[in-house]
Every structure is written in structure tokens, then in C-alpha cells.
N, C-alpha and C positions, 0 to 999 in steps of 0.2 A: 633860666629858672632862678628864682630868688631863694637865698638860703633859708629863710624862715618860712618858706611855703611848705605846708604839710603834704606828705605823699598820701594818696588814698589807701585805706586799709584793705588788705586782700580779703576777698569774699570767704566766709567761713566754709570749711569742708563739710560735706554731708555727714550726718551722724554715723552712718555705717560705711563710710568711705573706705576705712582701713579693712573692714571685713570684705568689702567688694573686691579690693585689689589683692587681698591675701590669696595665696594658692588654695584652691578648694580640693579636699580629699574626695575620693569616690563615694558617692552616696550609697548607703546600705538599703537594701530592699526591706520591706516590712517583716519578712521571715528569714532574714539573714542572721546566722549565728556564728560566733567565733568558736575556736577550739575549746575554750574553757566552758562556754555555755553548753556545748554538745556533751562534754564529759560530765558536767553536773546533771544534765538531763538524763544521761544514761545511768548514772548512779541512782538518781531518783526513781527511775523505772525499775531498776534491780531491787531496790528496797521495797517498793510497792508490791512487786511480784512475790518477793520473799514473805512479806506479811500476809498476802492473800493465800499463799500456799500453806503457811503455818495455820491460819484460821481454818482452812479447808481440812487440813490433816487432823486438827483438834476436833472439829465437828464430826468428821468421819469416824474417828476413834470413839467419840462419845456414842455414836450410833451403833458401832460394831460391838463394843464390849458387852452391853446388856444381852444382845442376841447370842453372843458367844457363851455368856454365863448360862443362858437358858438351855442352849444346846448341850453344854457340858453337864448341867444339872440333870437334864432328862436322861442323858446317856448313863450317868452314874446311878441314878435312881432305877433305871431299867435293870441294871445288874442286880441290885438289891431285890427288886421285885421277882426276878427270875429265880434267884437263889433261895428265896424264902418260901416259895410255893409248897415245897415238900415238907416244910416244918409246921405248916398251919394245920391245926386240928379242927377249928370251927368251919363248918360248911359255908356259913355266911361269909367268913373272911376269905375262904378259898374262892368263892364266887366273885367277891369284890376284887381280889387280887388277879383273878383271871381276866376280868374286864380291864384292869389296869395294865396288864401285860399287853393286851391288844392295843390299848391306847398308846402305850409307849412305842410299840413297833410302828404304828401308823404315823404318829406325830414326829418321831425321829426321821422317818422317811420323808414326810411332807415338809420338814423344816429346811431341807436342802435349798428350796427355792427362795425363801426369805433370807437365808444366809448369803446366797449369791446376789440378791438385790442389794444387800448391805456391803458387797465387795469382799465377802469371805468365801473363797473358793477352795481353800486347802484345809488343813487340820486346824482345830482350835488351838490357840496358843497354850503352851505348857503351864504358864502361870495361872491361867483361868481354870484349866483342868484341875490343877492342884488345889485351887481355892474351892472348887465344887466337889472335892473328893468326899466320898462317903465311907472312908476307912473307919473313922470313929463310930459311925452309925453301925457298920457291920460288926464291930467289936461289941457294942452294946447289945445287939441282937443275939450274938453268939452267947454272951453271958446270960441273956434271958432264956435262951434255949436250954442251957445247962441247968438253969434254976427252975425249969418247968413253968415259966411265965411268958412264953414266947408270944402267944396270941395277943394278950393284952398289951405287951410292950410294942409289938409290931404295929398294932392298930394306932397306938398313941404316936409312935415315931412317924408313921406314914401320914397320919393326919397333919402333923406339923410340917413334914417335908413337902407334901402336896400344897399345903396352905401357903408356904413361902414361894412355891412355884407359881401359884395363881397370882400372888402379889406381884411377882416379877413380870408376869404376862401383862398385867394391868399397867404397870409402869412403862413397859415398852410400847404398849398400845397407845398410851397417851402422849408419847414422845415422838413416835414415828410419823412420817408423812406419806409412807408407802401404803397405797390402798390394798395391794395384795397381801402385804404383811399384816395389816389390820384384820383382813378377812381370815387369814390363817390363825391369828391369835384369838379372835372371837370364837372360831370353831373349836379350837383346842381348849379354850377356857370353858365353854359351855359343855364340852364332853367330859372334862376333868372334874368340874365342880361337884356333880352328884357323887362321884366316887370318893372324893375328899370328905364330903359330908357323911358318907357311909362309914368311913374309918373313924371319923370323929365321934359319931353316934355310938359305935361299938366300944370305943375306949371309955366313954363316959358311962355307958350302961354296965360295963364290967366293973 
């Protein structure tokens, strides 16, 4: 071989030659997860469940409280109605109040089912009962009795009390999705409305 004779250049290696000869790790399947991914997925699920539970609890509370208020208001008003019957002098007011007593008895009884539908199976919460207390109303009525203006005061106060009750019934009716609760509210509203109007008419006439 002559010294100045050039040696042939080696053939170039394939582009991925080094990748081909390098040791290959085990291939992961399409649904393979590492410990970190599993932990992150678990945390994500916990957060989602917590958020969903919070939303459900808030929505449930929003549905419960108006019905609790209505129940507490009817119960408190029933006590006033029963206690006031003996103090009424007007035969018209006594008749209106007698009808109202019957309404309160029947409606408080029938309201058990809507309360259960809303998840209220026990006593109404103390905070709601306190909010719907008629202690101040009872005091005003006692003052009216002592001042010989009971009938007129009672008619005015009851017209207002029943008016707010009718408004609350309407609000619950418009917000609930329960068909049975809507039916209960419609029946109660239609029964109470004429009595409320009777008290209002008496208070303005006097």
C-alpha cells in the first residue's frame, strides 16, 4: 500500500443508531400512572367532591330556611289567634278569627309533608323560631286590650301578619321545584287570602 493512498471513509452511522443501541426502558401503557399522578388525581377528586357537597348544602339550606320560617310563623301566629279569641267584641271579627283558627290547625298539620320533602324531619331551628317570635305583637295587643281598642288593633295587626305570610308563601312557591309543596302552598294561599282581606277591610272601616 502506498503511503499517499487515501483510506476509504467509514460509512456514516444511521441517524438513530445511538437510540437503537441504547438500552430501552419498559414501555408504559396508555393508562399507566405513577405514584405522583395517582396522588394528584386523588386530591383533585377530593376537591371536586368537597365543592359539590358545599354547593348541595348551600342549595339545601336555601330551600329549607323559607319553609322553616313559614312553619315557625304559622305556629307563632296560631298562638296569638287562639289567645285573642276571648278578647274580641265584634261578632264579625270573632267569626274571622274562628275561621283563622281552623286554617292554622289544618295548615300546621298539613305542613309536615312539605317539611319532610325539604329534609326537615325534626324541630325547627331555634334561630328561626326566635326570628318569627310574636312576643312584641302579643305585647302590643295586651296594651290595646288595656286601652279598650283591642278589636281595631287586632284587625290591623293580623292583616299585616297574614299579609307577610302570604308573601312568604308566594316566594317559596316561586322558588321550589317540588310539585307537592307547590300544591300545598296554593291551597294554603287560597284559603288564607279571603281571611286576610277580611281583617284588612275591618281595620280600614274602623
